[in-house]
Structure formats: C-alpha cells, structure tokens
C-alpha positions as CSV (number, residue, x, y, z in Angstrom):
1,M,0.1,-0.2,0.1
2,P,1.2,3.6,-0.6
3,K,2.6,5.6,2.2
4,D,0.5,8.6,3.4
5,P,2.9,11.5,3.9
6,V,2.4,13.2,7.3
7,T,3.8,16.1,9.1
8,E,4.6,15.6,12.9
9,V,4.1,18.9,14.9
10,C,5.8,18.5,18.3
11,L,4.3,20.9,20.9
12,V,7.3,21.9,23.4
13,N,6.9,23.7,26.6
14,L,10.4,25.0,27.9
15,K,11.6,25.6,31.1
16,A,12.5,29.1,30.2
17,P,12.6,31.4,27.1
18,Y,15.9,29.6,25.7
19,N,17.7,30.8,22.5
20,L,17.3,27.5,20.8
21,K,18.8,28.7,17.6
22,D,22.3,29.5,19.1
23,P,24.3,26.2,19.4
24,S,26.8,28.1,21.4
25,T,24.7,27.9,24.5
26,P,23.9,24.7,26.2
27,E,20.3,24.7,25.3
28,G,20.9,25.5,21.7
29,A,23.4,22.7,21.5
30,I,21.2,20.1,23.0
31,W,18.5,21.4,20.3
32,D,20.8,21.2,17.5
33,N,21.9,17.8,18.5
34,S,18.3,16.7,18.6
35,I,17.7,17.9,15.0
36,A,20.8,16.1,14.0
37,I,19.7,12.8,15.4
38,L,16.1,13.2,13.9
39,K,17.8,13.9,10.4
40,K,19.2,10.4,10.5
41,C,16.0,8.6,10.8
42,P,14.6,6.4,8.0
43,G,11.4,8.1,6.5
44,F,12.5,11.5,7.6
45,R,12.1,14.2,5.2
46,D,12.9,17.6,6.7
47,I,12.5,19.7,9.9
48,Y,11.7,23.2,10.8
49,T,11.8,24.8,14.1
50,S,11.0,27.8,16.1
51,S,10.3,29.5,19.4
52,V,6.5,30.8,19.6
53,V,6.8,34.5,18.6
54,E,4.2,35.6,21.2
55,D,5.7,33.2,24.0
56,K,9.4,32.1,23.8
57,K,8.7,29.6,26.6
58,K,7.2,27.7,23.9
59,A,8.7,26.0,20.9
60,R,7.4,24.1,17.8
61,M,9.0,21.3,15.6
62,F,7.5,20.6,12.3
63,L,8.9,17.3,10.9
64,N,7.9,15.8,7.5
65,W,7.8,12.0,7.4
66,D,7.2,9.6,4.6
67,C,4.5,8.1,6.8
68,K,3.3,8.1,10.4
69,E,4.6,4.7,10.7
70,D,8.2,5.8,10.3
71,H,7.7,8.5,13.0
72,F,6.7,5.6,15.5
73,A,9.5,3.2,14.3
74,F,11.9,6.0,15.8
75,Y,10.5,5.3,19.3
76,D,12.0,1.5,19.0
77,A,15.4,3.0,18.1
78,P,18.1,2.0,20.5
79,H,19.3,5.8,20.6
80,F,15.7,7.0,21.3
81,P,15.8,6.9,25.3
82,A,19.0,9.0,25.3
83,F,17.4,11.5,22.6
84,R,14.4,11.6,24.8
85,E,16.0,12.4,28.1
86,Q,18.2,14.9,26.2
87,L,15.1,16.8,24.8
88,L,13.2,16.6,28.3
89,S,16.0,18.5,30.0
90,L,14.8,21.5,28.4
91,C,11.2,20.9,28.9
92,S,8.7,22.0,31.7
93,I,6.3,19.1,30.5
94,P,7.0,16.4,28.2
95,P,6.6,17.3,24.4
96,I,3.3,16.7,22.9
97,P,3.7,15.0,19.3
98,I,0.5,15.3,16.8
99,H,0.3,14.3,13.1
100,V,-1.5,16.5,10.7
101,L,-2.5,15.5,7.2
102,F,-1.9,18.5,5.1
103,T,-3.4,18.7,1.4
104,P,-1.0,18.7,-0.3
105,A,1.7,17.2,1.9
106,Q,4.7,19.2,3.2
107,P,3.1,22.5,2.9
108,R,5.2,25.3,1.5
109,T,3.8,27.7,4.3
110,L,6.5,26.1,6.5
111,V,9.4,27.7,4.3
112,A,7.9,31.2,4.7
113,P,9.7,33.9,6.7
114,A,6.9,33.8,9.2
115,T,4.0,31.3,9.6
116,E,0.9,32.1,11.3
117,I,-0.7,28.9,13.0
118,V,-4.4,28.4,13.1
119,M,-5.4,25.8,15.7
120,G,-9.1,24.7,15.4
121,Y,-10.7,22.6,18.1
122,F,-14.0,21.0,17.5
123,P,-16.3,18.7,19.7
124,L,-15.4,14.9,19.3
125,S,-19.0,14.6,18.2
126,I,-18.4,16.7,15.2
127,T,-20.1,14.9,12.3
128,P,-18.5,14.2,8.8
129,Q,-20.9,16.8,7.3
130,K,-19.6,19.3,9.7
131,Q,-16.2,18.5,9.2
132,E,-16.7,19.1,5.4
133,E,-18.4,22.4,6.0
134,W,-15.3,23.4,8.0
135,E,-13.0,22.3,5.1
136,N,-15.0,24.3,2.6
137,L,-15.0,27.4,4.8
138,W,-11.3,26.9,5.3
139,K,-10.9,26.9,1.5
140,S,-13.1,29.8,1.0
141,F,-11.0,31.6,3.7
142,A,-7.7,30.8,1.9
143,K,-9.0,32.0,-1.3
144,N,-10.3,35.3,-0.2
145,V,-7.2,36.0,2.2
146,Q,-4.9,35.2,-0.6
147,A,-6.7,37.7,-2.7
148,E,-6.8,40.5,0.1
149,A,-3.5,40.3,1.9
150,K,-0.2,41.9,0.9
151,G,2.8,39.8,2.2
152,L,0.9,36.5,2.1
153,R,2.8,33.6,0.3
154,D,0.4,30.6,0.8
155,V,-2.2,28.9,3.0
156,H,-2.4,25.2,3.9
157,G,-4.3,23.1,6.5
158,G,-5.2,19.8,7.5
159,W,-6.9,17.6,10.3
160,V,-5.0,16.4,13.2
161,I,-5.0,12.5,13.4
162,E,-5.0,12.4,17.4
163,D,-7.7,13.9,19.5
164,M,-6.2,16.7,21.5
165,D,-6.5,18.0,25.1
166,V,-8.4,21.4,25.4
167,E,-10.2,23.5,27.9
168,G,-14.0,24.2,27.5
169,E,-17.3,23.1,28.4
170,A,-18.0,22.4,24.6
171,F,-15.5,19.6,24.8
172,D,-16.2,16.0,25.8
173,E,-13.8,15.1,28.8
174,G,-11.4,17.8,27.7
175,K,-10.9,16.3,24.3
176,A,-11.3,17.8,21.0
177,R,-10.9,17.0,17.1
178,A,-8.4,19.4,15.8
179,W,-7.6,21.3,12.5
180,L,-4.1,23.0,12.0
181,G,-4.0,25.7,9.7
182,T,-0.7,27.5,8.3
183,L,-0.5,30.8,6.6
184,G,3.0,31.6,5.3
185,W,3.8,35.5,5.4
186,E,6.5,37.7,4.5
187,S,6.9,38.7,8.1
188,V,4.9,38.8,11.4
189,Q,4.6,42.5,10.6
190,A,3.0,41.9,7.3
191,H,0.1,39.8,8.9
192,L,-0.4,42.5,11.6
193,E,-0.6,45.1,9.0
194,F,-3.4,43.2,7.5
195,Q,-5.2,43.1,10.6
196,K,-5.7,46.9,10.4
197,T,-7.3,46.8,7.0
198,E,-11.0,46.4,6.4
199,A,-10.3,43.4,4.2
200,F,-9.3,41.6,7.3
201,G,-12.7,42.0,8.9
202,R,-14.5,40.8,5.7
203,V,-12.2,37.9,5.2
204,V,-12.0,36.8,8.9
205,G,-15.8,37.5,9.6
206,E,-17.0,34.4,8.3
207,M,-14.8,32.4,10.6
208,Q,-16.5,33.9,13.8
209,D,-19.3,31.5,13.8
210,V,-17.2,28.6,13.9
211,P,-18.8,25.7,16.3
212,G,-15.6,25.3,18.3
213,K,-12.5,27.3,19.5
214,L,-9.7,28.9,17.5
215,E,-6.3,29.7,18.6
216,V,-3.7,32.0,16.7
217,Y,0.0,32.5,16.9
218,H,3.0,32.9,14.9
219,V,6.4,31.0,14.4
220,E,9.4,31.9,12.3
221,L,10.5,28.5,11.1
222,S,14.0,27.6,9.8
C-alpha cells in the first residue's frame, strides 16, 4: 500500500525562554543535536523549528515524514531513550507530538519567513458533514485572504490525526478534534498590518461562527 506523507508537529513547553537557534549555548547545543539525530531517521524528510513569537517559553517542531509509521519506528530505535532524556532536560512538561494530514503534503507555508498557525478545536461529536463544512469554509477563507492580503505567500491546512487536550465546556472530557491551519507570510508585521485593514474584517468575519475554539500564534521556522 502507498504511504501517506504526514507532518509531525511537536508542541514543546520550555523551562525558560531559551535561544534555541544559538548552538553556542547549552540549550541551543541540545536542540541542535536533537535535530541532527532526527535527520538520520529512516523515513525522515525535513524539519523546521522555532520558538513561538508570542511566548518564547514555547517552541514548535514541524517534521515531515514519509508516513506516521516511520515516526513511530523511531520510538523503538536504541538511541531514542537518550534522545528523549536530552530533549526533556529543556522542557517543563513532556513534548506533545501530533500528526497533521496536510493537503498537499509538506506545505510551502513552513518555509515562509513567518508562519501564522491557526488551531481549530471542535467537539469530538463533530459529524463528517460538519467537518466537510469546515473544510469548505477554510478553502473559501484561503482564497479570499490570498486575494486581499499583501505579504501573504500561501495557505495550507489539515486535520490532526490524534484527539487533542483542550479546555472548555463544549469539549467532551477535555478532548477535541483538531484542525491545524498555516499561513505563510513575508513577516509577522505583514500579518499585523493586514489586521488593520477593512479587508481583514471581511475575510475573517466568516470564521467567527465556527462551532468550536480557534487559537492563533506565529512562528519563524528554519
């Protein structure tokens, strides 16, 4: 059977706002070595990482794999325990890996200078019909925002395979079905400037009645 390419997104909560891109620091050296180990894994394609712009105590890893099974095979590798212990030394809680089925796979938004992340959380009871309605809403949003926004390069999104932990009365037992959207910008400032325009209100207005919860933040991946 053909493999389904998948993007792993590792949600990392750091003990402090480390400068992870500076390998001359102890934390940056650990981060750099962790990435080097991942690059040697069978089925690994590429990786992009960044601290969250709005909260430097959070970081994100985006890893493209040939398939989810190749990622899971890494857990059984003899060097995985040492890798995990090393990465955990930076973290306030264990990293949370999720998998996203982007269409198309390996979205170009990950190579933009700045990437806006849109997390959509929906009740586990969401029906296939409602999921399709959201997908169509996202496609309409993507078309409209690309037509209106200066400095926007591309838009991609996909469903998260795993159920995710989320707070809120609308979510059964604190779990949600999740969507991860990405918008590639020339800069974070380009997105902020677009938010000041009348077009922003028109484009985003149709997203306000979503039966769930939206979370938005930025990363600068490399």
